[in-house]
Chimera marker file (.cmm) of the C-alpha trace (Angstrom):
<marker_set name="trace">
<marker id="1" x="-14.812" y="45.943" z="32.675" r="1" g="1" b="0" radius="0.5"/>
<marker id="2" x="-14.383" y="44.503" z="29.241" r="1" g="1" b="0" radius="0.5"/>
<marker id="3" x="-16.925" y="42.031" z="28.084" r="1" g="1" b="0" radius="0.5"/>
<marker id="4" x="-16.429" y="38.682" z="26.544" r="1" g="1" b="0" radius="0.5"/>
<marker id="5" x="-13.420" y="36.420" z="26.985" r="1" g="1" b="0" radius="0.5"/>
<marker id="6" x="-10.875" y="39.402" z="27.501" r="1" g="1" b="0" radius="0.5"/>
<marker id="7" x="-12.908" y="40.617" z="30.447" r="1" g="1" b="0" radius="0.5"/>
<marker id="8" x="-13.449" y="37.214" z="31.783" r="1" g="1" b="0" radius="0.5"/>
<marker id="9" x="-9.749" y="36.448" z="31.872" r="1" g="1" b="0" radius="0.5"/>
<marker id="10" x="-8.926" y="39.818" z="33.337" r="1" g="1" b="0" radius="0.5"/>
<marker id="11" x="-11.523" y="39.303" z="36.140" r="1" g="1" b="0" radius="0.5"/>
<marker id="12" x="-10.083" y="35.729" z="36.856" r="1" g="1" b="0" radius="0.5"/>
<marker id="13" x="-6.619" y="37.106" z="37.298" r="1" g="1" b="0" radius="0.5"/>
<marker id="14" x="-8.089" y="39.780" z="39.747" r="1" g="1" b="0" radius="0.5"/>
<marker id="15" x="-9.668" y="36.888" z="41.709" r="1" g="1" b="0" radius="0.5"/>
<marker id="16" x="-6.439" y="34.960" z="41.786" r="1" g="1" b="0" radius="0.5"/>
<marker id="17" x="-4.321" y="37.722" z="42.878" r="1" g="1" b="0" radius="0.5"/>
<marker id="18" x="-6.507" y="38.244" z="46.031" r="1" g="1" b="0" radius="0.5"/>
<marker id="19" x="-6.445" y="34.470" z="46.671" r="1" g="1" b="0" radius="0.5"/>
<marker id="20" x="-10.272" y="34.067" z="45.784" r="1" g="1" b="0" radius="0.5"/>
<marker id="21" x="-11.279" y="30.719" z="44.675" r="1" g="1" b="0" radius="0.5"/>
<marker id="22" x="-13.821" y="30.425" z="42.052" r="1" g="1" b="0" radius="0.5"/>
<marker id="23" x="-15.873" y="28.147" z="39.823" r="1" g="1" b="0" radius="0.5"/>
<marker id="24" x="-16.684" y="28.621" z="36.171" r="1" g="1" b="0" radius="0.5"/>
<marker id="25" x="-20.001" y="26.973" z="34.884" r="1" g="1" b="0" radius="0.5"/>
<marker id="26" x="-22.115" y="27.509" z="31.916" r="1" g="1" b="0" radius="0.5"/>
<marker id="27" x="-25.874" y="28.087" z="33.061" r="1" g="1" b="0" radius="0.5"/>
<marker id="28" x="-26.859" y="29.830" z="29.782" r="1" g="1" b="0" radius="0.5"/>
<marker id="29" x="-26.139" y="28.971" z="26.124" r="1" g="1" b="0" radius="0.5"/>
<marker id="30" x="-24.691" y="32.317" z="25.532" r="1" g="1" b="0" radius="0.5"/>
<marker id="31" x="-22.349" y="33.017" z="28.627" r="1" g="1" b="0" radius="0.5"/>
<marker id="32" x="-20.009" y="31.630" z="31.381" r="1" g="1" b="0" radius="0.5"/>
<marker id="33" x="-20.584" y="32.161" z="34.894" r="1" g="1" b="0" radius="0.5"/>
<marker id="34" x="-17.969" y="32.558" z="37.491" r="1" g="1" b="0" radius="0.5"/>
<marker id="35" x="-19.173" y="31.912" z="41.039" r="1" g="1" b="0" radius="0.5"/>
<marker id="36" x="-17.358" y="32.854" z="44.034" r="1" g="1" b="0" radius="0.5"/>
<marker id="37" x="-17.933" y="33.191" z="47.876" r="1" g="1" b="0" radius="0.5"/>
<marker id="38" x="-16.951" y="35.888" z="50.309" r="1" g="1" b="0" radius="0.5"/>
<marker id="39" x="-17.574" y="36.150" z="53.902" r="1" g="1" b="0" radius="0.5"/>
<marker id="40" x="-21.350" y="36.626" z="54.017" r="1" g="1" b="0" radius="0.5"/>
<marker id="41" x="-21.762" y="36.945" z="50.446" r="1" g="1" b="0" radius="0.5"/>
<marker id="42" x="-21.990" y="34.510" z="47.189" r="1" g="1" b="0" radius="0.5"/>
<marker id="43" x="-21.361" y="36.276" z="43.858" r="1" g="1" b="0" radius="0.5"/>
<marker id="44" x="-22.430" y="35.070" z="40.313" r="1" g="1" b="0" radius="0.5"/>
<marker id="45" x="-20.875" y="36.978" z="37.501" r="1" g="1" b="0" radius="0.5"/>
<marker id="46" x="-21.983" y="36.005" z="33.942" r="1" g="1" b="0" radius="0.5"/>
<marker id="47" x="-19.849" y="36.998" z="30.940" r="1" g="1" b="0" radius="0.5"/>
<marker id="48" x="-21.376" y="37.302" z="27.458" r="1" g="1" b="0" radius="0.5"/>
<marker id="49" x="-19.912" y="38.369" z="24.108" r="1" g="1" b="0" radius="0.5"/>
<marker id="50" x="-21.338" y="41.813" z="24.526" r="1" g="1" b="0" radius="0.5"/>
<marker id="51" x="-21.775" y="42.259" z="28.271" r="1" g="1" b="0" radius="0.5"/>
<marker id="52" x="-21.329" y="41.122" z="31.644" r="1" g="1" b="0" radius="0.5"/>
<marker id="53" x="-23.720" y="41.020" z="34.674" r="1" g="1" b="0" radius="0.5"/>
<marker id="54" x="-23.758" y="39.815" z="38.282" r="1" g="1" b="0" radius="0.5"/>
<marker id="55" x="-25.897" y="38.817" z="41.076" r="1" g="1" b="0" radius="0.5"/>
<marker id="56" x="-24.840" y="38.601" z="44.714" r="1" g="1" b="0" radius="0.5"/>
<marker id="57" x="-26.693" y="37.013" z="47.718" r="1" g="1" b="0" radius="0.5"/>
<marker id="58" x="-25.960" y="38.302" z="51.141" r="1" g="1" b="0" radius="0.5"/>
<marker id="59" x="-27.034" y="36.338" z="54.433" r="1" g="1" b="0" radius="0.5"/>
<marker id="60" x="-26.188" y="34.850" z="57.712" r="1" g="1" b="0" radius="0.5"/>
<marker id="61" x="-23.267" y="32.300" z="57.839" r="1" g="1" b="0" radius="0.5"/>
<marker id="62" x="-24.570" y="30.862" z="60.948" r="1" g="1" b="0" radius="0.5"/>
<marker id="63" x="-24.359" y="27.096" z="61.513" r="1" g="1" b="0" radius="0.5"/>
<marker id="64" x="-27.475" y="25.302" z="61.757" r="1" g="1" b="0" radius="0.5"/>
<marker id="65" x="-28.430" y="21.730" z="63.172" r="1" g="1" b="0" radius="0.5"/>
<marker id="66" x="-32.083" y="21.709" z="62.672" r="1" g="1" b="0" radius="0.5"/>
<marker id="67" x="-32.748" y="19.109" z="60.142" r="1" g="1" b="0" radius="0.5"/>
<marker id="68" x="-36.425" y="20.172" z="59.644" r="1" g="1" b="0" radius="0.5"/>
<marker id="69" x="-35.105" y="23.845" z="58.796" r="1" g="1" b="0" radius="0.5"/>
<marker id="70" x="-32.844" y="22.424" z="56.109" r="1" g="1" b="0" radius="0.5"/>
<marker id="71" x="-35.533" y="20.571" z="54.446" r="1" g="1" b="0" radius="0.5"/>
<marker id="72" x="-37.776" y="23.583" z="54.781" r="1" g="1" b="0" radius="0.5"/>
<marker id="73" x="-35.158" y="25.789" z="53.086" r="1" g="1" b="0" radius="0.5"/>
<marker id="74" x="-35.025" y="23.324" z="50.114" r="1" g="1" b="0" radius="0.5"/>
<marker id="75" x="-38.754" y="23.001" z="49.508" r="1" g="1" b="0" radius="0.5"/>
<marker id="76" x="-39.075" y="26.682" z="49.733" r="1" g="1" b="0" radius="0.5"/>
<marker id="77" x="-36.184" y="27.519" z="47.337" r="1" g="1" b="0" radius="0.5"/>
<marker id="78" x="-36.015" y="24.756" z="44.874" r="1" g="1" b="0" radius="0.5"/>
<marker id="79" x="-38.643" y="24.563" z="42.305" r="1" g="1" b="0" radius="0.5"/>
<marker id="80" x="-38.725" y="20.442" z="42.075" r="1" g="1" b="0" radius="0.5"/>
<marker id="81" x="-38.755" y="19.903" z="45.729" r="1" g="1" b="0" radius="0.5"/>
<link id1="1" id2="2" r="1" g="1" b="0" radius="0.2"/>
<link id1="2" id2="3" r="1" g="1" b="0" radius="0.2"/>
<link id1="3" id2="4" r="1" g="1" b="0" radius="0.2"/>
<link id1="4" id2="5" r="1" g="1" b="0" radius="0.2"/>
<link id1="5" id2="6" r="1" g="1" b="0" radius="0.2"/>
<link id1="6" id2="7" r="1" g="1" b="0" radius="0.2"/>
<link id1="7" id2="8" r="1" g="1" b="0" radius="0.2"/>
<link id1="8" id2="9" r="1" g="1" b="0" radius="0.2"/>
<link id1="9" id2="10" r="1" g="1" b="0" radius="0.2"/>
<link id1="10" id2="11" r="1" g="1" b="0" radius="0.2"/>
<link id1="11" id2="12" r="1" g="1" b="0" radius="0.2"/>
<link id1="12" id2="13" r="1" g="1" b="0" radius="0.2"/>
<link id1="13" id2="14" r="1" g="1" b="0" radius="0.2"/>
<link id1="14" id2="15" r="1" g="1" b="0" radius="0.2"/>
<link id1="15" id2="16" r="1" g="1" b="0" radius="0.2"/>
<link id1="16" id2="17" r="1" g="1" b="0" radius="0.2"/>
<link id1="17" id2="18" r="1" g="1" b="0" radius="0.2"/>
<link id1="18" id2="19" r="1" g="1" b="0" radius="0.2"/>
<link id1="19" id2="20" r="1" g="1" b="0" radius="0.2"/>
<link id1="20" id2="21" r="1" g="1" b="0" radius="0.2"/>
<link id1="21" id2="22" r="1" g="1" b="0" radius="0.2"/>
<link id1="22" id2="23" r="1" g="1" b="0" radius="0.2"/>
<link id1="23" id2="24" r="1" g="1" b="0" radius="0.2"/>
<link id1="24" id2="25" r="1" g="1" b="0" radius="0.2"/>
<link id1="25" id2="26" r="1" g="1" b="0" radius="0.2"/>
<link id1="26" id2="27" r="1" g="1" b="0" radius="0.2"/>
<link id1="27" id2="28" r="1" g="1" b="0" radius="0.2"/>
<link id1="28" id2="29" r="1" g="1" b="0" radius="0.2"/>
<link id1="29" id2="30" r="1" g="1" b="0" radius="0.2"/>
<link id1="30" id2="31" r="1" g="1" b="0" radius="0.2"/>
<link id1="31" id2="32" r="1" g="1" b="0" radius="0.2"/>
<link id1="32" id2="33" r="1" g="1" b="0" radius="0.2"/>
<link id1="33" id2="34" r="1" g="1" b="0" radius="0.2"/>
<link id1="34" id2="35" r="1" g="1" b="0" radius="0.2"/>
<link id1="35" id2="36" r="1" g="1" b="0" radius="0.2"/>
<link id1="36" id2="37" r="1" g="1" b="0" radius="0.2"/>
<link id1="37" id2="38" r="1" g="1" b="0" radius="0.2"/>
<link id1="38" id2="39" r="1" g="1" b="0" radius="0.2"/>
<link id1="39" id2="40" r="1" g="1" b="0" radius="0.2"/>
<link id1="40" id2="41" r="1" g="1" b="0" radius="0.2"/>
<link id1="41" id2="42" r="1" g="1" b="0" radius="0.2"/>
<link id1="42" id2="43" r="1" g="1" b="0" radius="0.2"/>
<link id1="43" id2="44" r="1" g="1" b="0" radius="0.2"/>
<link id1="44" id2="45" r="1" g="1" b="0" radius="0.2"/>
<link id1="45" id2="46" r="1" g="1" b="0" radius="0.2"/>
<link id1="46" id2="47" r="1" g="1" b="0" radius="0.2"/>
<link id1="47" id2="48" r="1" g="1" b="0" radius="0.2"/>
<link id1="48" id2="49" r="1" g="1" b="0" radius="0.2"/>
<link id1="49" id2="50" r="1" g="1" b="0" radius="0.2"/>
<link id1="50" id2="51" r="1" g="1" b="0" radius="0.2"/>
<link id1="51" id2="52" r="1" g="1" b="0" radius="0.2"/>
<link id1="52" id2="53" r="1" g="1" b="0" radius="0.2"/>
<link id1="53" id2="54" r="1" g="1" b="0" radius="0.2"/>
<link id1="54" id2="55" r="1" g="1" b="0" radius="0.2"/>
<link id1="55" id2="56" r="1" g="1" b="0" radius="0.2"/>
<link id1="56" id2="57" r="1" g="1" b="0" radius="0.2"/>
<link id1="57" id2="58" r="1" g="1" b="0" radius="0.2"/>
<link id1="58" id2="59" r="1" g="1" b="0" radius="0.2"/>
<link id1="59" id2="60" r="1" g="1" b="0" radius="0.2"/>
<link id1="60" id2="61" r="1" g="1" b="0" radius="0.2"/>
<link id1="61" id2="62" r="1" g="1" b="0" radius="0.2"/>
<link id1="62" id2="63" r="1" g="1" b="0" radius="0.2"/>
<link id1="63" id2="64" r="1" g="1" b="0" radius="0.2"/>
<link id1="64" id2="65" r="1" g="1" b="0" radius="0.2"/>
<link id1="65" id2="66" r="1" g="1" b="0" radius="0.2"/>
<link id1="66" id2="67" r="1" g="1" b="0" radius="0.2"/>
<link id1="67" id2="68" r="1" g="1" b="0" radius="0.2"/>
<link id1="68" id2="69" r="1" g="1" b="0" radius="0.2"/>
<link id1="69" id2="70" r="1" g="1" b="0" radius="0.2"/>
<link id1="70" id2="71" r="1" g="1" b="0" radius="0.2"/>
<link id1="71" id2="72" r="1" g="1" b="0" radius="0.2"/>
<link id1="72" id2="73" r="1" g="1" b="0" radius="0.2"/>
<link id1="73" id2="74" r="1" g="1" b="0" radius="0.2"/>
<link id1="74" id2="75" r="1" g="1" b="0" radius="0.2"/>
<link id1="75" id2="76" r="1" g="1" b="0" radius="0.2"/>
<link id1="76" id2="77" r="1" g="1" b="0" radius="0.2"/>
<link id1="77" id2="78" r="1" g="1" b="0" radius="0.2"/>
<link id1="78" id2="79" r="1" g="1" b="0" radius="0.2"/>
<link id1="79" id2="80" r="1" g="1" b="0" radius="0.2"/>
<link id1="80" id2="81" r="1" g="1" b="0" radius="0.2"/>
</marker_set>
């Protein structure tokens, strides 16, 4: 895959062709991040001028109703909680 804006635009076209919705945000000063969700998986791909990298997070998509569990998840996984 190409780096930089060319690579990012090609990748966005790839996602659009497949009907995959995505979000673009800037989390770091020197790159743009594309986030998208697949069944059972969330992906974050960051494009820099000279490279790209990605992270993915796999997990259950079970629906929960336990309020205590929700707040426990936030407190364990968010630094300011």
